N, C-alpha and C positions, 0 to 999 in steps of 0.2 A: 476336342472337337475340331473339325475343320473351321476355316474362317466363317463359313456360313452355318456352322453348328450341327451339321448332319453328315452321316455317312453317305457316299454315293450309291451304295447298294441297300440303304436302309428301307425296310418295308413299312409302308404306312399302315398303322392300325386300322382295323375294319370298322370305323365309325359309320353310322348311317348317314345318308345324304341329308336327311332332315336336320340332324345335328350340325352338319358342316355347311349348310346353306348360308347361315349368318356369317360364318367365317369367310366363305367365298365372297359374299357380298361386301364385307369389310375390306377385303383385299382389292376387290374391283374399285371401291371408292378411293382407296389409297392410290391405285394405279391411275385412275382418272385424274386425280389431283396432281400427281407427279407429271403426267402427260401435259397437263395445262401449264404448269410452272416451268417445265423443262423444254417445252415446245417439241414433244415427241409424239409419234403415232401411238395409239392406245396399245397396240400389240407389242411394240418395243418397250413401252412402260411396264406392261405386265411381265415381260421376260426379265426386266431389270429389277423390279422391286416387289415381286410376290414370290411365294414358294409353290405356286400352282404346278410347276413342272415336276417337283418332287411329289406333291400330293397325287398327281396323276400317274406316278411311276414311269415317267418318261425321261429320267435323267440319263446322261451318257449317250454314246454313239448309237446304241440300239434304239433309243427313243427319239432320236433327232428328227427323223422324217415326220413322225406322227406329231411331235411337238410343233414343228413348223406349220403343219396343217392346222393344228389347233389355233396357233397365233393368227394365221391368216383368217380363220373363220371368226374368231372372237374380235378381231380388229376390223371387221367389215363395218363400214360406216352406216350401213342399213340396219344394223342391230341396235336395239335399245338395251337398257339394263336387264330387263326380264329375259331377253334373248341370251345375253351373255351369261347370266346366272344359270339359265336352263342348260346352256352348253357345258358349263363347268360341272354341274351335277350329273349330266348324262355321261360325260367323259370320265368322271370319277367312278360311276357305276361300271363302265366298260374298261377301266384301267387294266393294264397287264398285271398278272399275278407273278410277283417275283419270288425267287427262292429266299427263305428266311436267312437273315444275316446272323453271324455268331454274336450272341449277346449273353450277358450275365445279369438277368433280371432287368433292371432299369438302365444298366450300364453296358457300354460296348467301347471298342477302341479301334483306331487305325494303326496298322503296323508302323514302327518307327521310321521317320524319314532319314535322309542321309546324315543328318546331324544327331541322330539318336533320340529325337523328340517323339514321344508317344502322345497322340491326341485322344482324349477321352470324351465320351458322349453320354448324355442322360436323356433317354427316350423311353418313358414308362410304357409298358405294354397295355393294350386295351382291355386286359382282363382284370385290372385292379378293382377292388371294392372300396378303397379308401385312398385319401391323398398319400402319395408316396413319400412326402416330406413331413407328414404328421409325426409328432413326438413318438407315438406308439409304434411307428414303422422304421425308426432310425436303426434298430437292431437288424432288421431285414436288409436295409441298404448297406450296412457295414458288412454283413455276410456276403452280399453280392460283390463288394469291393475286395473282400478277402479272396473270393473265387477268381475274380478277374486278375488280380495281381499275382496270385499263385500261378495262374496260367501264364501270365507274361514272364514271370521269373523263369519258368521252365522252358518256354517256347520262343522268347524274344530276347536273346542274350545281348543284342546291340542297343538296348534302351538305356539312355543316360538321364533323361528328364521327362516329365509329364506336363502337358499343357492342356488347358481348357479355355474355350471362348464361348460365353453365353450371357444372356440377361440374368440367369439364375444366380450368378455370383453377387448380385445385389441382395440376396436373401441369406440371412444368418442360418436359417434351417438347412440351406444347401452347403454353405461354407463349412459348417461344423462337421460335415461328413468326412472331411479331409485332414491330413496332417496340418498342424498349426503353421509350419513354415510355408506351406502351399497357400493356405487361407490368407496369411499375412501378405502374400505377394500380389493379391488382387489389385488391378489397376485399370485405368481407362485405356482404350485403344486409340492410337493416334494416326491410324491409316483409314482410308475409305472402306466402308463395310458393304458386303453383299447382303441383299435382303431376300435371297432365294432359298433360304433354309429356315431352321427353327430357332437359331440362336437369338434372333430378334423377335420374329413373329410368334414364337412360343409363349410369350408373356401375355398374350390376349386370350389364351385358352386355359380353362381349369383342367383338373386331372381327368374329368369325364370327357374332355375334348369339346366342351361347349364354350362359347365366347363369354368372357367375364364382362358384365354390363359396365362396371366402373372403368375397366381398361378400354373398352370400346368407346365410351363417351369421352374419355381423356384423349384418346388417339384422334378421334374425329375433331375435337376442339383444337388440338395442336396442329392438325393438318392445315388449318387455315393460314398458318404462317410458315408453311413448308419451304425449306431452302432447296432449290434445284441442285445445289452442289452437295448437300448433305441431308437427303430425305430421311435417313435413319434417326436424325435428331428429333423427328416428330413423335417418336415413341416415348411413352412415359418413363420407361426404364432403359438405360443405355447398356449396350453389350460391354462386358468387362472380360479381362483375361487374367489367367493365373498360370504360373509355371513353378515347378519345384523339382528337386533332385529325386530321382526314382528311389534312391536308397531310403528316403523318408517314408515312402509308400510301402516298401518292403518291410521296414521296421514295424510299421503299424498294422499291416494287413497280411503278413505271411509269417 
C-alpha cells in the first residue's frame, strides 16, 4: 500500500449514504478536535486528517478544483455539524464515477518504484456477503494472491520486494495470508502518518462498511487527549508496515 494505504485511482465501493453518514460524522468529529488542538481552520484539518477526498473521488489533479470548493464550503463558519454532514452526503452522491482500477478480488498493487518495491493493497469489494478475513474465506484470499503475483511475475520484471502499510497487520487473520518471512517483518512506523486514506481509517469500519460501535467509542474516548503532533495515535490500532523479498511471494503463490 501507499503510505496512506490506498491507490490514487482506487474506486470507492458504492455504499449507501445512510451507511456512510456515521462514518462521515466520525471523521468530522476527529477533524474538529484536531482543528482545536492544532489551531487550524476546520477546512485545513479535514484535508489533513480525514479521507473524505478519496471518498468523494476527488484525488489527484483532476479533482483539485472541486475539492478546494468542497473545503471552502465545509469550512464556512456559518455551517453547523448538520450542514457539514449534509454537504458530505450530498457530494458523495454526486461524486465523479471513476474507471475501475485493476484488482484481484480484495487485493491490488502499485507498480514497483525505482527501488523495485511493490506496494500491495487490501480493499474488499462492496459485493462480498461475508467477512473477507473469516476462516472460511482464507482459500479465496489465497487464490487472489496467486492471481496477483502470477500477474506481477509476468508483467513486472523489476520487482525486488513487497511492502504493505496498514492497520490490518495488527490482525493474525490478515498476517497469516502472507509468507512467514513477510509476516515476521511487521513493525511499527517511525515517521509521521497521513490520515487521508484507509490504512488508518479503515479500522473503524466492518466488512459491510458500517462503523464498528466499539471502535467508534474507543476513538472518541482517545481523541480527548489527541496530540497535535501525532493525531494518528488517537486510533485504537496503529498502522504497521511489512516488507519481504518478492521471491518468497513467488514461491508461495506462483
